[in-house]
Legacy VTK file of the C-alpha trace (Angstrom):
# vtk DataFile Version 3.0
C-alpha trace
ASCII
DATASET POLYDATA
POINTS 235 float
30.187 162.791 125.974
29.597 159.234 126.969
28.360 158.461 123.493
31.511 159.934 121.924
33.696 157.784 124.204
31.826 154.672 123.116
32.189 155.611 119.432
35.904 156.264 119.917
36.294 152.944 121.693
34.535 151.113 118.865
36.754 152.859 116.303
39.857 151.867 118.251
38.668 148.257 118.398
38.063 148.257 114.614
41.502 149.746 113.968
43.130 147.240 116.301
41.266 144.380 114.611
42.327 145.569 111.153
45.927 145.962 112.281
45.875 142.553 113.957
44.405 140.904 110.852
46.972 142.595 108.605
49.893 141.583 110.839
48.533 138.065 111.195
48.484 137.727 107.395
52.015 139.090 107.202
53.161 136.673 109.910
51.436 133.796 108.111
53.123 134.745 104.850
56.450 135.056 106.655
55.975 131.597 108.208
55.192 130.157 104.751
58.313 131.773 103.309
60.401 130.415 106.186
58.960 126.913 105.651
59.702 127.194 101.940
63.279 128.309 102.621
63.766 125.471 105.096
62.574 123.012 102.445
64.989 124.497 99.895
67.852 124.339 102.406
67.000 120.738 103.230
67.079 119.809 99.534
70.373 121.654 99.113
71.861 119.726 102.027
70.796 116.462 100.393
72.343 117.532 97.066
75.551 118.603 98.828
75.795 115.248 100.614
75.235 113.395 97.334
77.883 115.467 95.562
80.251 114.962 98.466
79.816 111.185 98.215
80.343 111.413 94.468
83.561 113.380 94.960
84.778 110.867 97.540
84.088 108.071 95.077
85.955 109.891 92.306
88.854 110.548 94.676
89.060 106.816 95.386
89.382 106.185 91.655
91.886 108.969 91.039
94.066 108.302 94.080
94.199 104.539 93.494
94.073 104.328 89.711
97.560 102.834 89.288
96.986 100.251 92.014
93.586 99.290 90.626
94.855 98.955 87.061
97.780 96.825 88.242
95.270 94.130 89.283
94.009 93.748 85.702
95.550 91.321 83.198
95.469 90.672 79.483
94.803 86.985 78.839
95.149 84.849 75.749
94.610 81.148 75.024
94.890 78.667 72.174
91.939 76.562 70.998
92.373 72.841 71.566
93.191 71.439 68.139
94.557 74.744 66.862
93.077 77.906 65.415
92.920 81.596 66.287
93.947 82.484 69.824
91.274 84.001 72.067
92.013 87.266 73.903
90.230 88.359 77.079
90.594 90.188 80.386
91.328 88.828 83.869
92.033 90.261 87.301
93.683 89.291 90.555
91.559 88.732 93.653
92.667 88.758 97.292
90.551 86.308 99.280
91.256 84.564 102.595
94.913 85.613 102.602
95.585 84.247 99.121
95.718 85.688 95.606
93.799 84.226 92.660
93.528 85.150 89.003
89.920 85.354 87.823
88.290 85.578 84.391
85.060 84.524 82.672
84.369 80.806 82.331
83.425 81.019 78.647
87.018 82.116 78.008
87.947 78.538 78.992
85.169 76.730 77.177
82.379 78.112 75.012
79.840 75.781 73.433
81.987 73.039 71.836
85.225 75.040 71.751
87.797 74.587 74.524
90.973 76.581 75.088
94.384 75.689 76.501
97.894 77.136 76.975
96.650 80.107 78.984
98.996 82.988 79.538
98.463 86.403 81.112
100.321 89.651 81.474
99.648 92.447 83.917
98.718 95.933 82.719
101.881 97.848 81.736
104.007 94.719 82.029
105.460 92.830 79.060
106.169 89.569 80.920
103.638 86.742 80.670
102.748 84.422 83.533
101.383 80.890 83.097
98.977 80.199 85.974
97.341 76.881 86.887
93.619 76.499 86.211
91.919 75.407 89.445
88.250 75.447 88.469
85.776 76.945 86.030
82.084 77.071 85.218
80.775 78.315 81.865
77.080 78.537 82.744
76.776 81.717 80.708
72.971 81.801 80.662
72.581 81.674 84.455
75.408 84.098 85.268
77.603 81.420 86.832
80.448 82.052 84.434
83.936 82.159 85.989
87.421 80.655 85.927
89.881 80.513 88.816
93.666 80.318 88.367
96.554 80.329 90.813
100.077 81.660 90.358
103.034 82.470 92.592
103.696 85.568 90.498
100.585 87.485 91.630
101.550 90.410 93.845
98.299 92.195 94.664
94.562 91.785 94.226
91.188 93.471 94.430
89.256 93.383 97.677
85.659 92.144 97.842
82.775 94.486 98.689
81.735 94.888 102.328
78.049 95.849 102.117
77.528 97.760 98.879
76.891 95.306 96.001
75.777 97.958 93.497
77.955 97.794 90.337
79.420 101.154 89.321
82.676 100.737 87.364
84.500 98.338 85.059
88.279 98.059 84.780
89.899 97.022 81.511
93.280 95.834 80.298
95.531 98.266 78.469
96.459 95.729 75.785
92.961 95.547 74.271
92.557 99.322 74.585
88.788 99.012 75.099
88.652 100.757 78.440
90.659 101.530 81.532
87.839 102.910 83.664
84.237 103.132 82.588
80.772 103.049 84.080
79.295 99.587 84.461
76.341 100.224 82.143
78.777 101.145 79.347
80.434 97.715 79.291
80.412 96.201 75.793
81.050 92.873 74.106
84.714 91.934 74.217
85.241 92.920 77.847
84.524 89.474 79.290
86.542 88.763 82.413
86.844 92.403 83.460
86.277 93.198 87.142
83.170 95.124 88.208
83.579 97.491 91.164
81.208 99.349 93.481
81.427 103.068 94.289
84.233 102.351 96.791
86.209 100.374 94.210
85.506 97.062 95.904
84.916 93.986 93.758
81.307 92.884 93.126
81.431 90.761 89.958
82.806 89.711 86.556
81.755 91.072 83.164
80.338 88.236 81.034
77.694 89.984 78.891
76.951 93.392 77.437
73.401 93.617 78.843
74.185 94.583 82.444
74.192 90.967 83.638
77.284 89.579 85.307
78.658 86.837 87.517
78.453 87.942 91.180
81.776 87.615 92.983
79.993 85.572 95.670
79.723 82.769 93.097
83.517 82.825 92.680
84.314 82.929 96.403
81.889 80.040 96.936
83.849 78.005 94.390
87.144 78.970 96.060
85.779 77.831 99.424
85.036 74.420 97.879
88.585 74.259 96.491
90.020 75.086 99.919
87.852 72.436 101.547
88.686 69.757 98.964
92.420 70.368 99.210
92.381 70.496 102.994
93.949 73.957 103.170
93.441 75.975 106.332
91.112 78.932 105.873
LINES 1 236
235 0 1 2 3 4 5 6 7 8 9 10 11 12 13 14 15 16 17 18 19 20 21 22 23 24 25 26 27 28 29 30 31 32 33 34 35 36 37 38 39 40 41 42 43 44 45 46 47 48 49 50 51 52 53 54 55 56 57 58 59 60 61 62 63 64 65 66 67 68 69 70 71 72 73 74 75 76 77 78 79 80 81 82 83 84 85 86 87 88 89 90 91 92 93 94 95 96 97 98 99 100 101 102 103 104 105 106 107 108 109 110 111 112 113 114 115 116 117 118 119 120 121 122 123 124 125 126 127 128 129 130 131 132 133 134 135 136 137 138 139 140 141 142 143 144 145 146 147 148 149 150 151 152 153 154 155 156 157 158 159 160 161 162 163 164 165 166 167 168 169 170 171 172 173 174 175 176 177 178 179 180 181 182 183 184 185 186 187 188 189 190 191 192 193 194 195 196 197 198 199 200 201 202 203 204 205 206 207 208 209 210 211 212 213 214 215 216 217 218 219 220 221 222 223 224 225 226 227 228 229 230 231 232 233 234
């Protein structure tokens, strides 16, 4: 009798051990599946956040497209001594409570060729304006290529980036029909002077080349600061 009880007890222990081992494996597999699902959910959350930011960026473009395009100008100038007029793009900039018209410096002077009689017209506007050239630099190789004009006929301008300096978009003039909106990396020759925007449509630079190099807008604002200081204007 006593022997049978011991045998039964041993059998029960073996059964319990087998059941415990089986359930432990199932629990371990369940934990692994839960961890895997949590990882998938985490990745999905990241993708959703990225898509949400992308949609917000696209909404900024869509909702403000007319305003943004109204800051872009078609420019043209005559070579000193005569010849074929040069066509290019420019844009208006709002900086320190004033508006400026900005383009690429090599549109003013390139190698031994200088231009004069500058005139500009805003996108979807047939009237030309004749701004005053304040300063320019045509250091094309070192990406310090800009020209700064002033005019009382400017009505709005692009705002400078806050923290994000990453170039995302390029705006074009409607006259040349090269682009209205396009991704920065798709900029081509002939778009010199076009504004480069970040994902929030804030200004970060000027198109001067077709190889993803550009003049940072900080170079332009630094030149404007020197103009303000030299003329004694209050900042």
